[in-house]
Each structure stands twice: as structure tokens, then as C-alpha cells.
N, CA and C atoms as a LAMMPS dump frame, in Angstrom:
ITEM: TIMESTEP
0
ITEM: NUMBER OF ATOMS
618
ITEM: BOX BOUNDS ff ff ff
-5.0000000000000000e+02 5.0000000000000000e+02
-5.0000000000000000e+02 5.0000000000000000e+02
-5.0000000000000000e+02 5.0000000000000000e+02
ITEM: ATOMS id mol type element x y z
1 1 1 N 26.795 336.144 30.782
2 1 2 C 28.153 336.826 30.279
3 1 3 C 28.227 336.383 28.773
4 2 1 N 28.592 337.613 27.909
5 2 2 C 29.124 337.254 26.752
6 2 3 C 30.28 336.799 26.293
7 3 1 N 30.672 336.254 25.201
8 3 2 C 31.774 335.846 24.943
9 3 3 C 33.145 336.654 25.047
10 4 1 N 32.553 337.908 24.665
11 4 2 C 33.467 339.17 24.682
12 4 3 C 33.906 339.449 26.262
13 5 1 N 32.657 339.524 27.006
14 5 2 C 33.21 340.02 28.123
15 5 3 C 34.334 338.707 28.697
16 6 1 N 33.659 337.615 28.441
17 6 2 C 34.517 336.618 28.99
18 6 3 C 36.164 336.554 28.468
19 7 1 N 36.371 337.099 27.5
20 7 2 C 37.564 337.23 26.778
21 7 3 C 38.305 338.326 27.506
22 8 1 N 37.622 339.594 27.633
23 8 2 C 38.115 340.604 28.237
24 8 3 C 38.525 340.143 29.606
25 9 1 N 37.856 339.749 30.699
26 9 2 C 37.843 338.933 31.929
27 9 3 C 38.971 338.492 32.024
28 10 1 N 39.278 337.381 31.094
29 10 2 C 40.304 335.986 31.135
30 10 3 C 41.724 336.845 30.807
31 11 1 N 41.781 337.808 29.733
32 11 2 C 43.122 338.782 29.444
33 11 3 C 43.518 339.624 30.66
34 12 1 N 42.403 340.245 31.531
35 12 2 C 42.738 341.082 32.316
36 12 3 C 43.419 340.415 33.693
37 13 1 N 43.04 339.267 33.606
38 13 2 C 43.405 337.849 35.095
39 13 3 C 44.882 337.78 34.285
40 14 1 N 44.867 337.467 33.145
41 14 2 C 46.208 336.841 32.567
42 14 3 C 47.48 337.817 32.699
43 15 1 N 47.008 339.053 32.571
44 15 2 C 48.214 340.259 32.514
45 15 3 C 48.42 340.33 34.307
46 16 1 N 47.62 340.184 34.973
47 16 2 C 48.047 340.079 36.639
48 16 3 C 48.274 338.844 37.127
49 17 1 N 48.202 337.91 36.39
50 17 2 C 48.979 336.505 36.81
51 17 3 C 50.324 336.511 36.587
52 18 1 N 51.006 335.899 38.006
53 18 2 C 52.507 335.928 37.852
54 18 3 C 52.791 334.535 38.59
55 19 1 N 53.481 333.515 37.911
56 19 2 C 53.831 332.387 38.479
57 19 3 C 55.186 332.288 39.197
58 20 1 N 54.909 331.718 40.753
59 20 2 C 56.215 332.025 41.689
60 20 3 C 56.374 330.555 41.69
61 21 1 N 58.013 330.366 41.796
62 21 2 C 58.65 328.906 41.945
63 21 3 C 59.142 329.073 43.154
64 22 1 N 59.064 327.844 43.447
65 22 2 C 60.272 327.599 44.635
66 22 3 C 61.68 327.359 44.292
67 23 1 N 62.594 328.546 44.868
68 23 2 C 63.665 328.642 44.327
69 23 3 C 64.457 327.36 44.906
70 24 1 N 64.478 326.788 46.386
71 24 2 C 65.005 325.572 46.8
72 24 3 C 64.399 324.556 46.162
73 25 1 N 63.426 324.351 45.545
74 25 2 C 63.028 322.989 44.901
75 25 3 C 63.684 323.027 43.421
76 26 1 N 63.721 324.326 42.972
77 26 2 C 64.304 324.515 41.426
78 26 3 C 65.868 324.371 41.649
79 27 1 N 66.437 324.873 42.574
80 27 2 C 67.877 324.556 42.851
81 27 3 C 68.01 322.892 42.91
82 28 1 N 67.403 322.423 43.722
83 28 2 C 67.481 320.712 43.98
84 28 3 C 67.274 319.915 42.595
85 29 1 N 66.424 320.594 41.716
86 29 2 C 66.246 319.863 40.437
87 29 3 C 67.719 320.54 39.551
88 30 1 N 68.066 321.448 39.439
89 30 2 C 69.043 321.717 38.85
90 30 3 C 70.236 320.872 38.991
91 31 1 N 70.33 320.694 40.598
92 31 2 C 71.57 319.891 41.121
93 31 3 C 71.347 318.509 40.586
94 32 1 N 70.187 317.893 40.463
95 32 2 C 70.022 316.563 40.248
96 32 3 C 70.477 316.427 38.814
97 33 1 N 69.938 317.83 37.991
98 33 2 C 70.043 317.328 36.326
99 33 3 C 71.638 317.607 36.059
100 34 1 N 72.324 318.409 36.988
101 34 2 C 73.661 318.402 36.579
102 34 3 C 74.573 317.253 37.074
103 35 1 N 74.016 316.829 38.372
104 35 2 C 75.052 315.573 38.537
105 35 3 C 74.463 314.455 37.616
106 36 1 N 73.363 314.094 37.133
107 36 2 C 72.927 313.025 36.182
108 36 3 C 73.99 313.465 34.912
109 37 1 N 73.86 314.389 34.306
110 37 2 C 74.545 314.765 32.964
111 37 3 C 76.105 314.533 33.329
112 38 1 N 77.015 314.835 34.752
113 38 2 C 77.947 314.91 35.116
114 38 3 C 78.425 313.11 34.935
115 39 1 N 77.632 312.196 35.778
116 39 2 C 77.851 310.87 35.781
117 39 3 C 77.703 310.261 34.232
118 40 1 N 77.018 310.94 33.008
119 40 2 C 77.19 310.221 32.141
120 40 3 C 78.499 310.857 31.451
121 41 1 N 78.597 311.87 31.331
122 41 2 C 80.167 312.237 30.898
123 41 3 C 81.342 311.267 31.592
124 42 1 N 80.982 311.322 32.547
125 42 2 C 82.014 310.289 33.322
126 42 3 C 82.167 309.046 33.099
127 43 1 N 81.158 308.647 32.753
128 43 2 C 80.958 307.209 32.32
129 43 3 C 81.433 306.896 30.771
130 44 1 N 81.302 307.964 30
131 44 2 C 81.663 308.069 28.606
132 44 3 C 83.135 308.371 28.617
133 45 1 N 83.726 308.883 29.374
134 45 2 C 85.15 309.161 29.535
135 45 3 C 85.861 307.672 29.839
136 46 1 N 85.25 307.447 30.821
137 46 2 C 85.853 306.197 31.709
138 46 3 C 85.918 305.073 30.378
139 47 1 N 84.891 304.941 29.629
140 47 2 C 84.704 303.924 28.432
141 47 3 C 85.65 304.183 27.556
142 48 1 N 86.068 305.467 27.1
143 48 2 C 86.754 305.801 26.05
144 48 3 C 87.928 305.659 26.373
145 49 1 N 88.618 305.986 27.665
146 49 2 C 89.828 305.637 28.157
147 49 3 C 90.086 304.13 28.316
148 50 1 N 89.518 303.602 28.801
149 50 2 C 89.648 301.93 28.542
150 50 3 C 89.672 301.386 27.258
151 51 1 N 88.873 301.906 26.39
152 51 2 C 89.149 301.458 25.234
153 51 3 C 90.482 301.574 24.391
154 52 1 N 90.709 303.034 24.592
155 52 2 C 91.983 303.637 24.039
156 52 3 C 93.157 302.882 24.615
157 53 1 N 93.092 302.709 26.017
158 53 2 C 94.335 301.744 26.757
159 53 3 C 94.232 300.487 26.288
160 54 1 N 93.076 299.713 25.983
161 54 2 C 93.108 298.53 25.555
162 54 3 C 93.794 298.276 24.036
163 55 1 N 93.533 299.529 23.164
164 55 2 C 94.434 299.49 21.88
165 55 3 C 95.368 299.777 21.819
166 56 1 N 96.184 300.601 22.705
167 56 2 C 97.368 300.708 22.903
168 56 3 C 98.068 299.55 23.444
169 57 1 N 97.719 298.756 23.962
170 57 2 C 98.203 297.421 24.229
171 57 3 C 98.19 296.702 23.281
172 58 1 N 97.123 296.664 22.709
173 58 2 C 97.041 295.575 21.496
174 58 3 C 98.056 295.933 20.319
175 59 1 N 97.955 297.237 19.748
176 59 2 C 99.025 297.901 18.774
177 59 3 C 100.522 297.577 19.414
178 60 1 N 100.677 297.779 20.54
179 60 2 C 102.128 297.714 20.864
180 60 3 C 102.494 296.165 20.955
181 61 1 N 101.696 295.476 21.175
182 61 2 C 101.996 293.812 21.321
183 61 3 C 102.371 293.678 19.578
184 62 1 N 101.284 293.737 18.993
185 62 2 C 101.44 293.41 17.461
186 62 3 C 102.666 294.05 16.89
187 63 1 N 103.282 295.46 17.348
188 63 2 C 104.335 295.983 16.994
189 63 3 C 105.497 295.003 17.127
190 64 1 N 105.633 294.613 18.746
191 64 2 C 106.555 293.784 19.017
192 64 3 C 106.684 292.606 18.62
193 65 1 N 105.557 291.839 18.481
194 65 2 C 105.497 290.659 17.716
195 65 3 C 106.048 290.412 16.301
196 66 1 N 105.569 291.502 15.373
197 66 2 C 105.761 291.497 14.167
198 66 3 C 106.901 292.252 13.711
199 67 1 N 107.426 293.164 14.514
200 67 2 C 108.427 294.288 14.219
201 67 3 C 108.019 295.144 13.202
202 68 1 N 106.871 295.546 13.334
203 68 2 C 106.351 296.485 12.282
204 68 3 C 106.309 297.943 13.05
205 69 1 N 106.867 298.89 12.547
206 69 2 C 106.984 300.067 13.497
207 69 3 C 105.625 300.918 13.067
208 70 1 N 104.658 300.628 12.02
209 70 2 C 103.3 301.154 11.925
210 70 3 C 102.363 301.046 13.309
211 71 1 N 102.783 299.772 13.515
212 71 2 C 102.193 299.492 14.857
213 71 3 C 102.127 300.377 16.074
214 72 1 N 103.479 300.86 16.342
215 72 2 C 103.918 301.691 17.2
216 72 3 C 103.16 302.977 17.126
217 73 1 N 102.994 303.239 15.852
218 73 2 C 102.263 304.739 15.448
219 73 3 C 100.879 304.611 16.16
220 74 1 N 100.233 303.439 15.741
221 74 2 C 99.043 303.428 16.058
222 74 3 C 98.907 303.128 17.726
223 75 1 N 99.767 302.479 18.582
224 75 2 C 99.725 302.637 19.788
225 75 3 C 99.825 303.891 20.409
226 76 1 N 100.955 304.81 19.813
227 76 2 C 100.804 305.968 20.383
228 76 3 C 99.652 307.017 20.039
229 77 1 N 99.137 306.732 19.117
230 77 2 C 97.481 307.473 18.956
231 77 3 C 96.698 306.963 19.755
232 78 1 N 96.31 305.921 20.38
233 78 2 C 95.651 305.326 21.354
234 78 3 C 95.948 305.75 22.55
235 79 1 N 97.452 305.761 22.878
236 79 2 C 97.699 306.266 24.059
237 79 3 C 97.595 307.998 24.208
238 80 1 N 97.687 308.53 23.217
239 80 2 C 97.337 309.937 22.992
240 80 3 C 95.695 310.072 23.416
241 81 1 N 95.094 309.392 22.642
242 81 2 C 93.656 309.749 23.192
243 81 3 C 93.245 309.243 24.385
244 82 1 N 93.768 308.182 25.063
245 82 2 C 93.435 308.076 26.685
246 82 3 C 94.23 309.406 27.272
247 83 1 N 95.443 309.81 27.136
248 83 2 C 95.93 310.824 27.822
249 83 3 C 94.97 312.05 27.63
250 84 1 N 94.663 312.63 26.464
251 84 2 C 93.942 313.674 26.279
252 84 3 C 92.619 313.539 27.003
253 85 1 N 91.907 312.436 27.247
254 85 2 C 90.748 312.359 27.999
255 85 3 C 90.831 312.805 29.313
256 86 1 N 92.006 312.182 29.876
257 86 2 C 92.237 312.365 31.612
258 86 3 C 92.667 313.653 31.687
259 87 1 N 93.657 314.389 30.789
260 87 2 C 93.881 315.624 30.804
261 87 3 C 92.837 316.73 30.699
262 88 1 N 92.115 316.384 29.926
263 88 2 C 90.753 317.316 29.749
264 88 3 C 90.101 317.353 30.75
265 89 1 N 89.66 316.276 31.543
266 89 2 C 88.633 316.084 32.774
267 89 3 C 89.699 316.907 33.86
268 90 1 N 91.045 316.706 33.869
269 90 2 C 91.693 317.609 35.216
270 90 3 C 91.68 318.877 34.775
271 91 1 N 91.867 319.417 33.652
272 91 2 C 92.131 320.775 33.377
273 91 3 C 90.658 321.368 33.694
274 92 1 N 89.683 320.856 32.878
275 92 2 C 88.074 321.368 33.347
276 92 3 C 87.735 321.188 35.079
277 93 1 N 88.265 320.417 35.561
278 93 2 C 88.202 320.413 37.022
279 93 3 C 88.974 321.446 37.535
280 94 1 N 89.948 322.111 36.967
281 94 2 C 90.64 323.219 37.69
282 94 3 C 89.903 324.574 37.015
283 95 1 N 89.45 324.731 35.977
284 95 2 C 88.526 325.494 35.448
285 95 3 C 87.24 325.843 35.974
286 96 1 N 86.774 324.826 36.507
287 96 2 C 85.441 324.94 36.877
288 96 3 C 85.129 325.915 37.778
289 97 1 N 84.177 326.728 37.593
290 97 2 C 83.721 327.846 38.498
291 97 3 C 83.464 327.183 39.732
292 98 1 N 83.794 328.273 40.625
293 98 2 C 83.66 327.826 42.202
294 98 3 C 82.294 327.535 42.442
295 99 1 N 81.956 326.625 43.075
296 99 2 C 80.739 326.239 43.201
297 99 3 C 80.342 326.858 44.406
298 100 1 N 79.099 327.199 44.439
299 100 2 C 78.352 327.573 45.727
300 100 3 C 76.694 327.005 45.823
301 101 1 N 76.408 327.413 46.659
302 101 2 C 74.907 326.902 47.059
303 101 3 C 73.844 327.777 46.441
304 102 1 N 74.179 328.76 45.821
305 102 2 C 73.074 329.481 45.276
306 102 3 C 72.805 328.966 43.934
307 103 1 N 71.5 329.376 43.55
308 103 2 C 70.771 328.68 42.392
309 103 3 C 71.617 329.141 40.846
310 104 1 N 72.059 330.534 41.089
311 104 2 C 72.698 331.163 39.98
312 104 3 C 74.301 330.402 39.788
313 105 1 N 74.643 330.028 40.866
314 105 2 C 75.974 329.571 41.002
315 105 3 C 76.053 328.046 40.345
316 106 1 N 74.759 327.404 40.695
317 106 2 C 74.762 326.014 40.265
318 106 3 C 74.4 326.164 38.569
319 107 1 N 73.647 327.159 37.968
320 107 2 C 73.137 327.202 37.04
321 107 3 C 74.688 327.557 35.899
322 108 1 N 75.301 328.362 36.495
323 108 2 C 76.509 328.722 35.592
324 108 3 C 77.28 327.611 35.546
325 109 1 N 77.849 327.071 36.777
326 109 2 C 78.493 325.594 36.961
327 109 3 C 77.959 324.791 35.722
328 110 1 N 76.81 324.418 35.572
329 110 2 C 76.08 323.485 34.68
330 110 3 C 76.315 324.033 33.116
331 111 1 N 76.182 325.164 32.792
332 111 2 C 76.448 325.902 31.746
333 111 3 C 77.818 325.779 31.263
334 112 1 N 78.79 325.866 32.16
335 112 2 C 80.363 325.691 31.772
336 112 3 C 80.577 324.401 31.407
337 113 1 N 80.224 323.174 32.035
338 113 2 C 80.073 321.966 31.778
339 113 3 C 79.374 321.695 30.26
340 114 1 N 78.301 322.172 30.151
341 114 2 C 77.555 321.726 28.85
342 114 3 C 78.335 322.207 27.842
343 115 1 N 79.015 323.651 27.931
344 115 2 C 79.387 324.093 26.934
345 115 3 C 80.911 323.858 26.636
346 116 1 N 81.644 323.155 27.347
347 116 2 C 82.922 322.318 27.155
348 116 3 C 82.505 321.25 26.443
349 117 1 N 81.394 320.752 26.634
350 117 2 C 80.961 319.151 26.094
351 117 3 C 80.751 319.608 24.611
352 118 1 N 80.193 320.688 24.421
353 118 2 C 79.73 320.954 22.566
354 118 3 C 81.335 321.45 22.338
355 119 1 N 82.119 321.952 22.977
356 119 2 C 83.292 322.233 22.236
357 119 3 C 84.083 321.309 22.008
358 120 1 N 84.051 320.137 22.683
359 120 2 C 84.816 318.686 22.695
360 120 3 C 83.962 318.157 21.351
361 121 1 N 82.845 317.827 21.309
362 121 2 C 82.274 317.302 20.314
363 121 3 C 82.389 317.828 19.086
364 122 1 N 82.314 319.177 19.11
365 122 2 C 82.519 320.214 17.751
366 122 3 C 83.7 319.721 16.866
367 123 1 N 84.78 319.936 17.988
368 123 2 C 86.29 319.726 17.476
369 123 3 C 86.82 318.141 17.531
370 124 1 N 85.575 317.006 17.576
371 124 2 C 86.347 315.626 17.913
372 124 3 C 87.127 315.559 16.328
373 125 1 N 86.982 315.977 15.193
374 125 2 C 87.59 315.608 13.859
375 125 3 C 89.317 316.228 14.315
376 126 1 N 89.513 317.22 15.093
377 126 2 C 90.891 317.684 15.18
378 126 3 C 91.626 316.914 16.255
379 127 1 N 91.167 316.605 17.31
380 127 2 C 91.858 315.542 18.216
381 127 3 C 91.61 314.226 18.213
382 128 1 N 90.648 313.784 17.506
383 128 2 C 90.607 312.192 17.457
384 128 3 C 90.574 311.735 16.142
385 129 1 N 89.742 312.321 15.303
386 129 2 C 89.494 311.815 13.756
387 129 3 C 90.757 311.782 13.212
388 130 1 N 91.342 312.985 12.724
389 130 2 C 92.611 313.165 12.267
390 130 3 C 93.658 312.887 12.427
391 131 1 N 93.873 312.536 13.426
392 131 2 C 95.331 311.662 14.294
393 131 3 C 95.205 310.312 14.011
394 132 1 N 93.862 309.723 14.037
395 132 2 C 93.626 308.544 13.63
396 132 3 C 93.804 308.037 12.28
397 133 1 N 93.069 308.763 11.576
398 133 2 C 93.261 308.501 9.93
399 133 3 C 94.876 308.819 9.481
400 134 1 N 95.577 309.572 10.018
401 134 2 C 96.851 309.928 9.545
402 134 3 C 97.591 308.358 10.172
403 135 1 N 97.247 308.138 11.113
404 135 2 C 98.28 306.699 11.653
405 135 3 C 97.657 305.543 10.643
406 136 1 N 96.307 305.405 10.251
407 136 2 C 96.103 304.326 9.291
408 136 3 C 96.358 304.584 8.055
409 137 1 N 96.525 305.863 7.665
410 137 2 C 97 306.257 6.242
411 137 3 C 98.379 305.721 6.458
412 138 1 N 99.18 306.102 7.034
413 138 2 C 100.666 305.621 7.204
414 138 3 C 100.64 303.766 7.332
415 139 1 N 99.964 303.536 8.103
416 139 2 C 100.084 302.045 8.137
417 139 3 C 99.677 301.274 6.928
418 140 1 N 98.778 301.766 6.361
419 140 2 C 98.058 300.825 5.277
420 140 3 C 99.02 301.028 3.975
421 141 1 N 99.793 302.44 3.937
422 141 2 C 100.738 302.869 3.025
423 141 3 C 102.087 301.776 3.115
424 142 1 N 102.408 301.926 4.506
425 142 2 C 103.39 300.979 4.346
426 142 3 C 103.224 299.372 4.086
427 143 1 N 101.994 298.962 4.541
428 143 2 C 101.68 297.72 4.093
429 143 3 C 101.622 297.428 2.528
430 144 1 N 101.252 298.404 1.92
431 144 2 C 101.064 298.461 0.618
432 144 3 C 102.257 298.27 -0.146
433 145 1 N 103.299 299.142 0.303
434 145 2 C 104.598 299.302 -0.153
435 145 3 C 105.1 297.946 0.162
436 146 1 N 105.066 297.102 1.205
437 146 2 C 105.849 295.826 1.616
438 146 3 C 105.234 294.847 0.839
439 147 1 N 103.621 294.789 0.736
440 147 2 C 103.342 294.007 -0.307
441 147 3 C 103.215 293.97 -1.651
442 148 1 N 103.683 295.247 -2.26
443 148 2 C 103.871 295.311 -3.5
444 148 3 C 105.245 295.146 -3.998
445 149 1 N 106.319 295.119 -3.004
446 149 2 C 107.916 294.572 -3.32
447 149 3 C 108.037 293.386 -2.707
448 150 1 N 107.343 292.455 -2.024
449 150 2 C 107.338 291.144 -1.91
450 150 3 C 106.496 290.433 -2.679
451 151 1 N 105.338 290.604 -3.125
452 151 2 C 104.215 289.88 -3.708
453 151 3 C 104.522 290.034 -5.411
454 152 1 N 105.466 289.082 -5.964
455 152 2 C 106.054 289.13 -7.131
456 152 3 C 104.895 288.717 -8.216
457 153 1 N 103.927 287.49 -7.643
458 153 2 C 102.835 287.253 -8.473
459 153 3 C 101.48 287.786 -8.383
460 154 1 N 101.253 288.448 -7.438
461 154 2 C 100.321 289.079 -7.152
462 154 3 C 100.048 290.322 -8.09
463 155 1 N 98.807 290.446 -8.734
464 155 2 C 98.741 291.862 -9.689
465 155 3 C 98.831 293.006 -8.695
466 156 1 N 99.118 294.266 -8.902
467 156 2 C 99.272 295.385 -8.176
468 156 3 C 97.925 295.982 -8.113
469 157 1 N 96.931 295.614 -9.181
470 157 2 C 95.524 296.17 -8.855
471 157 3 C 94.884 295.589 -7.959
472 158 1 N 95.073 294.542 -7.628
473 158 2 C 94.485 293.496 -6.619
474 158 3 C 95.207 294.187 -5.033
475 159 1 N 96.319 294.485 -4.901
476 159 2 C 96.789 295.117 -3.938
477 159 3 C 96.433 296.57 -3.632
478 160 1 N 96.379 297.281 -4.754
479 160 2 C 95.925 298.753 -4.68
480 160 3 C 94.226 298.717 -4.447
481 161 1 N 93.371 297.874 -4.932
482 161 2 C 92.124 297.881 -4.805
483 161 3 C 91.927 297.266 -3.39
484 162 1 N 92.629 296.574 -2.402
485 162 2 C 92.532 296.126 -1.141
486 162 3 C 92.994 297.448 -0.016
487 163 1 N 93.864 297.888 -0.659
488 163 2 C 94.33 299.188 0.346
489 163 3 C 93.222 300.149 0.021
490 164 1 N 92.735 300.496 -1.006
491 164 2 C 91.913 301.351 -1.246
492 164 3 C 90.583 300.918 -0.363
493 165 1 N 90.08 299.844 -0.283
494 165 2 C 89.154 299.422 0.202
495 165 3 C 89.109 299.746 1.887
496 166 1 N 90.536 299.352 2.514
497 166 2 C 90.614 299.672 3.896
498 166 3 C 90.724 301.627 4.054
499 167 1 N 91.055 302.103 3.296
500 167 2 C 91.011 303.424 3.126
501 167 3 C 89.402 303.907 3.337
502 168 1 N 88.747 303.3 2.426
503 168 2 C 87.533 303.74 2.262
504 168 3 C 86.576 303.093 3.54
505 169 1 N 87.096 302.289 4.002
506 169 2 C 86.307 301.912 5.261
507 169 3 C 86.575 302.759 6.517
508 170 1 N 87.918 303.369 6.59
509 170 2 C 88.609 304.062 7.676
510 170 3 C 87.46 305.4 7.29
511 171 1 N 87.415 305.734 6.393
512 171 2 C 86.809 307.236 6.088
513 171 3 C 85.283 307.11 6.481
514 172 1 N 84.765 305.823 6.2
515 172 2 C 83.309 305.791 5.994
516 172 3 C 82.909 305.505 7.817
517 173 1 N 83.853 305.005 8.891
518 173 2 C 83.553 304.935 10.057
519 173 3 C 84.101 306.216 10.538
520 174 1 N 85.124 307.143 10.244
521 174 2 C 85.471 308.321 10.721
522 174 3 C 83.863 309.289 10.569
523 175 1 N 83.462 309.222 9.436
524 175 2 C 82.62 310.103 8.867
525 175 3 C 81.31 309.983 9.858
526 176 1 N 80.889 308.717 10.367
527 176 2 C 79.993 308.218 10.75
528 176 3 C 80.293 308.717 12.392
529 177 1 N 81.661 308.422 12.885
530 177 2 C 81.678 308.959 14.316
531 177 3 C 81.091 310.417 14.247
532 178 1 N 81.953 311.16 13.173
533 178 2 C 81.853 312.655 13.142
534 178 3 C 80.341 312.955 13.329
535 179 1 N 79.597 312.645 12.314
536 179 2 C 78.162 313.204 12.427
537 179 3 C 77.317 312.458 13.489
538 180 1 N 77.882 311.358 14.267
539 180 2 C 77.277 311.17 15.397
540 180 3 C 77.277 312.26 16.64
541 181 1 N 78.401 312.4 16.452
542 181 2 C 78.982 313.536 17.709
543 181 3 C 78.191 315.012 17.229
544 182 1 N 78.111 315.029 16.196
545 182 2 C 77.432 316.625 15.723
546 182 3 C 75.976 316.428 16.234
547 183 1 N 75.303 315.211 15.762
548 183 2 C 74.026 314.968 16.184
549 183 3 C 73.721 315.235 17.604
550 184 1 N 74.536 314.447 18.426
551 184 2 C 74.321 314.799 19.857
552 184 3 C 74.505 316.263 20.304
553 185 1 N 75.426 316.91 19.697
554 185 2 C 75.439 318.217 19.932
555 185 3 C 74.21 319.053 19.387
556 186 1 N 73.631 318.546 18.361
557 186 2 C 72.178 319.499 17.72
558 186 3 C 71.039 318.951 18.857
559 187 1 N 70.89 317.847 19.314
560 187 2 C 69.706 317.079 19.588
561 187 3 C 69.773 317.534 21.066
562 188 1 N 71.034 317.128 21.884
563 188 2 C 71.16 317.196 23.264
564 188 3 C 71.599 318.018 23.934
565 189 1 N 72.933 318.704 23.503
566 189 2 C 73.593 319.593 24.149
567 189 3 C 73.307 321.067 23.747
568 190 1 N 72.862 321.343 22.637
569 190 2 C 72.47 322.815 22.402
570 190 3 C 70.954 323.198 23.049
571 191 1 N 70.16 322.299 22.914
572 191 2 C 69.012 322.256 23.746
573 191 3 C 69.002 322.626 25.187
574 192 1 N 69.968 321.775 25.708
575 192 2 C 70.397 321.935 27.29
576 192 3 C 71.151 323.157 27.484
577 193 1 N 72.009 323.466 26.598
578 193 2 C 72.799 324.889 26.894
579 193 3 C 71.433 325.865 26.667
580 194 1 N 70.754 326.001 25.588
581 194 2 C 69.766 327.09 25.6
582 194 3 C 68.906 327.196 27.124
583 195 1 N 68.46 326.052 27.537
584 195 2 C 67.216 325.86 28.358
585 195 3 C 68.269 326.723 29.667
586 196 1 N 69.695 326.236 30.04
587 196 2 C 70.246 326.762 30.953
588 196 3 C 70.468 328.261 30.644
589 197 1 N 70.727 328.993 29.65
590 197 2 C 70.984 330.159 29.564
591 197 3 C 69.682 330.908 29.439
592 198 1 N 68.366 330.6 29.246
593 198 2 C 67.235 331.19 29.344
594 198 3 C 66.973 331.007 31.086
595 199 1 N 67.254 330.159 31.788
596 199 2 C 67.017 329.864 33.166
597 199 3 C 67.942 330.894 34.138
598 200 1 N 69.29 331.147 33.804
599 200 2 C 70.266 332.052 34.04
600 200 3 C 69.804 333.502 33.898
601 201 1 N 69.456 333.631 32.552
602 201 2 C 68.695 335.023 32.235
603 201 3 C 67.644 335.422 33.065
604 202 1 N 67.01 334.706 33.123
605 202 2 C 65.773 334.616 34.223
606 202 3 C 66.121 334.905 35.616
607 203 1 N 66.989 334.371 36.252
608 203 2 C 67.239 334.588 37.358
609 203 3 C 68.069 335.794 37.514
610 204 1 N 68.787 336.338 36.801
611 204 2 C 69.538 337.75 37.149
612 204 3 C 68.343 338.692 36.506
613 205 1 N 67.545 338.594 35.854
614 205 2 C 66.303 339.5 35.891
615 205 3 C 65.53 339.596 37.125
616 206 1 N 65.387 338.527 38.043
617 206 2 C 64.762 338.588 39.098
618 206 3 C 65.414 339.052 40.298
């Protein structure tokens, strides 16, 4: 048999070839991935709530101890982050599609879960970074005003340089947090969402 005949034979077999997948096995795999992803998100949320709660206690203690109201503002921001994460989980649990034992139902639930995480990380600037920067800006501004008013012998340039350094550090950290979240969206969440959308489209066609 010549190479052309081999090519024609292979192409004819390739067009008639159809891959079949056990739907029960696929359903178990989708559920396993869904549960693994949900566990990772849950651990992340618990970690952030614990850290935010600890920051709330710390800032509240510093505010009461030093009688500085900007610490109370930072404490409120920390409390807001903890409450936001808890309320977000509760609201998403209520909005979650009704779970079914079908493959389509499991894929739709997983897709909704991933889509919400993409929204959460894409908007991290508005619900986390911006309120934090506002709080720290007021805090450092208050310290600068108090230091400039009370420090007679200290040059104003040194005070301003210290405050600007603190501002620059906060902006640098905020920028790093923002781009880390966007990197996670691009490298992890978007590919997962596309795979689920393709799987759901294939299920609906069949």
C-alpha cells in the first residue's frame, strides 16, 4: 500500500471515528474538581476573615490606647472586609443554582462559582484596595498634621519625606495585590471558565 492510500484510509477512518465518554465518570470528575475548587475558595475566605478580624482588634486597641481616631477608621475598614467576605459567601449560597445530580447541573453550578470569583478578583480595587488606601491616607495625613504642629525643631522636609514614603509603600503594596489578583484571573480562573463553558456547550449539543 502506497503512502497516498494509507493517508486516504486514515482520513476515512478518522471521519467515522467518534469518541464516547462515560457520563457517570465525567460527572464524578466534574464534582471532584468543583469540590476541590470550593475548598480552596473557602480556605482563602477563612484566612482573609481571620486576618481582617485580627487587624480590627489591633487597630481598635491602638485607637483606644493612644486616643487616635484614625485608628478607629482603620478598624472599621478591617471590620468591613471581614463582614463583606461573610456576606458575600452567604449571598452566593442563596443565589447558587439548585443542585441536581445531572452532569449539566453540576457544570452550571461550577461555572457560576468560577464566574463569581472572577468578578470578585477583577473588582478587588473597589471593595478592598480603595477603602484601604482612603483609610491609610487619612491616617498618615493626620499624623503629618500632628507631627508638623508639635515638632518645632524637626524640618518640615523630613516630615513630608517620611509621610510620602509611607504613601509610596501603601501604593506599592496595593499595586502588587491588584496585579496578583488579575494574574490569578488570567492564569487560573479564565481558563477554568472557558473549559466549563466548552463542556457545557458540548453537553447541550449532545
